[in-house]
Structures are given as structure tokens and as C-alpha cells.
N, C-alpha and C positions, 0 to 999 in steps of 0.2 A: 505493500499500499502504500503510495507518495503521502510527503507530508501534509499536503493537502485534506488527503483524505482524512487521515488519523487526526487531524485537526477539526472536522467537519463532525465527528463522533459523538454519540451523547453518550458521557460515560458516567451515569447517576448510581448503578447497580455496585457494590464495593466487591462483590464477588467478579465482577467480571474484570473491574479495574485491576486486584489480584492477578486475574491472570495474564492479563496482558504485560504485569510486572514481572510476572514471571520468568520472562521472554529475557536471555540475555543477549541478543544478539539484532538491537533494535542499534540504529544510528544512533550520533549523537542528537540530527535533523529528526529523525523518527520518535525521539523520548523528547525533544524539546515539542515537539505538535502534541503529542499524547500529553505533556505534561498540563498543557494550555490549555485543552482540550476534557480534562479532569479539572481542572479550575472555572472554567465558563456555564458546565453543562452544571457544577450546583454553586456556580455566583460565588464564589468563594475568592476573597486574596491569600496569597502564602500564607500569611499571618493566621488565620483562620483552621488552617489545616493541623487538624488533631493528630494523635500515635497511631492511631487504626488507618488511617486514609493514608501515612506518610507509611505504614508496613507495607498496606495494601500495591502499592507506589512500587514497591520496590527497585527496579534498575531504575528503573521510570525516574527515579528518583532525581539523576544527573540531568534531565530536561530541565531544572530549575538554572539559572544563570547563579555563579555564586555571589552577586551582588545582592541579588532577590534571597538567596537563603541565607542572607543575614536577619531576615524580615521573618526566619522561622521562630516558634513559639520553643524559646530553651527546653522546657520541660518536657511539652510535645515530644519535641525530638530525642530527648531523653529517655523516651519509656519509648518509644521507636526502634533504637539504637542496636537492641541486643538481637534484632533480627536481619536490617541492612548492616550492621557489622560482620554478617556471616557473608556476608556476598561478595561476589569479585566484582565493584562499582566497575565501570569505567566514567566516572568521576574527575576532573582535572586535578590539577593539585592546588587550585585556586578554592574548587569547592568543598574539597576536603577540609583544604581549611577554614575557611568560612565555617563546615559543620563544628570544627573544633573550638573554636570562637564563640559559639554557644552553648557548647559541652561544658566549656567552662567554667559559665555562669554561676555564682554562688547558690541559683536555686536547680542545678542538674546537679554535675559531680567535683564545683568548685575548681581550682587552680590545677594544671597538671602536675604541679610539684608536687601535691599531695596524693597523687594516685597511685593507686598498690595495684598491684598484682590481677587482681579479681576486675578492676576500671577499664583496665588495657582487655585482657577475655572480653571483654563486655560489650567495646565499642569497637571490637574488632581489625576490620576492614579502615577505617575511618583513622585509627592510629597515623595513619599513612601522613597526613595534613599536617599534623604535628612538626611546627616551626623547628629551622634547624641546630637553633638553639636550645631546644627543649629537649631533642632529642640527642645530643648530647652530655646532656646533663640526664637520662636515663638512668639508673640505678641496678642494684642487679634483681628487686624484687621486680621492678616496672618490666627490662628487659625480658625476665622470666615471663610477663602477660601479653607479650609480642606473638600472635598468632601469624603462622605460617602462609595467611593469606595478607595480610595485613606487611611480612619485609618484603615479597615482591612489588607491592607497587611502591615500594621509595625507588626512587631512581638512582641510576649507578651513579649521575654527579653528588647529589645528595649523599648515598650511604657512602658513596669512596670517603667523604669528606668528615660525615656529622662523628661516625662509631671511632671509636679509638680501639687498637687493638686487647686492651683489657677489656673494653666491654665485648668486643666479639668473643674472646675467651669463654663470656659469662655465654653462651648461648646454649642450648640444647642441639642434641645431634641433628633432629628435628628441623630446627630453626634455623641449622648449617645448611641443612640441605635444601634447603626453601632457596635459599639465596640462588638468583638466577646468574648462569655464566656470562651474561652480557656484565654485571653488577660485577662480579668477579673479576672482568678483563678488567675493570676500570679500577683495581682494587693498586693499591704501592705495594710491595713488597710483604712490607712488615705485617699488612694484614691483611694479605693472602695464607702468608703461614701461620697467622693465628685463625684463620678459618679452616685451615689442612688438619690442625692440630686438635682442631672438634669434631672433625669428619673421621681423623685417623689417630686418636688417642694413642692406640699401641703398636704406632707404627715402628717399626725397631731405628729409623735415623730419627733422632730428635730435632727440630729446628726453632730456635726461639723466636720471639717475636719480634726480634729487630734484622732477621732472615740469618743467623751466623749458623750451620752446622754445627750438632753440640756431641756429633761424633754417634759410632754405636751403642746402643744401649746393652747393659750387662743383663744378663740370664740365668739362672737356675736354675737345673733338672728336680725337680722335688723327689721325682725316684729315685734319682741316680744321689743325691743327696743323702737321703735313706741308706739305699746300697751301702754306701761309701760306711755311712753311719755302723752298719752293722760288721761288716767287715771288720773297722775297725776292734768294736768290742769282741769278736771274734779270736784277735790277733792277740788284744790282750787278757783275755782267759785262759 
């Protein structure tokens, strides 16, 4: 359907909106048309959208411009974010940033610096809209809450700058595995090595976060040690 045809649809039924919102292959232009159709059909302004409508919109939420998103009701968005954050939204960084600003409202989740693991898990992919300085300041319990859907949504340029080797070493195996190859290619060597250490914690060749080889790791065979101890006891007896 063309954007003109989508814009002319009458979308007043919540289940109809939800069916359209569950489709993840809409183009940005089609999403804009559908978002406008929902507002026009229900004679609503952006600020009047409640959480149930935002949930029903799903991927169509990205059809709202970044400036318009600033008019979302913070409380209603915070109620809907648990569902929206589980979607691999194709929103722009500006749109994700606009939603983050609303979620930092005192009536929603408050300042991002106070967010715990549970908040990061709840907002899911929308965490990719955090400002560079906020990402740089993440501590362990916050990093633990970054979902494997949110991590790939952080641009290679941003990822390579904001995360230190020490922060990358805090990633779980699943989080490290979620880092796209295009992001890895953009990382400096110390951060690549930190990521490799998370992905291959038992590798024989240790590499520190500065990229220097620490040589071969020394390992002992438990069975060999036990046999050696038994032989020593036999000799002494």
C-alpha cells in the first residue's frame, strides 16, 4: 500500500492498530502515514496517546517525528516501554533520544544515573538512545541490564567511543556476542581485545586490554597431579 492509501485508512479499533503495529517491514514513510492515520482517525494529538495505544502501535511508533515525540506523555510512555523495548525498532537515534528524555522525567523513571538493572531491562532497545556521556558513565549493574537487542542498535561510531575496555569486560558472553561485526571493525585494538576476552575466557593465549600478549597460560592436568602424588607416596612407603 502506498503512503497515501495508508494515510486514508480509518484506524479506530485497537486490535486493527495492533495488527498493523506488529509488522516490522514498514518503511519509514509508511510508518509516518500510519501514525498520522491513527491520530486523524481518533481525532487525537500526540500528547493524548495513552499507553495501550502506544503498545498497539508497536513499530508504528517510529512514524512519529523526533520533535513530535517530545509531546508524548511521560507516564504513559513509561507504562508502554516494557513492550516497545522488546521490539527491534527502526527509530532514528534522535527518536530514541527523545523517548529517553521523557523516561528521565521524575514522573517516569527519573535520572538515568539512578537507573538500575531492572530499568535497563525494561526499556530494552530504547536504551540505545542514551547520550554518549550517559553511556560512558554506565556502571556494572547498569551494563548488566543492557539487552542483546539494544546493543546492536548503538551505532559503531558511538560504541567505539563511549565504552571503555573496562566496561566491555563487564559484558556477559551473550552481550558480547550481540555486538555486530561492523561495530567490532570500528573498535580500537584494546577494545577488540577486551571483547575477545569476554567471548573466549578460556583461550590459551591471554591478551590484556592494551593489546599485548601475555604469553601462553600454564595449565595442570588434575589426573597427572594425582598420579604423581600416588607414586610419591608409594616410593616413600
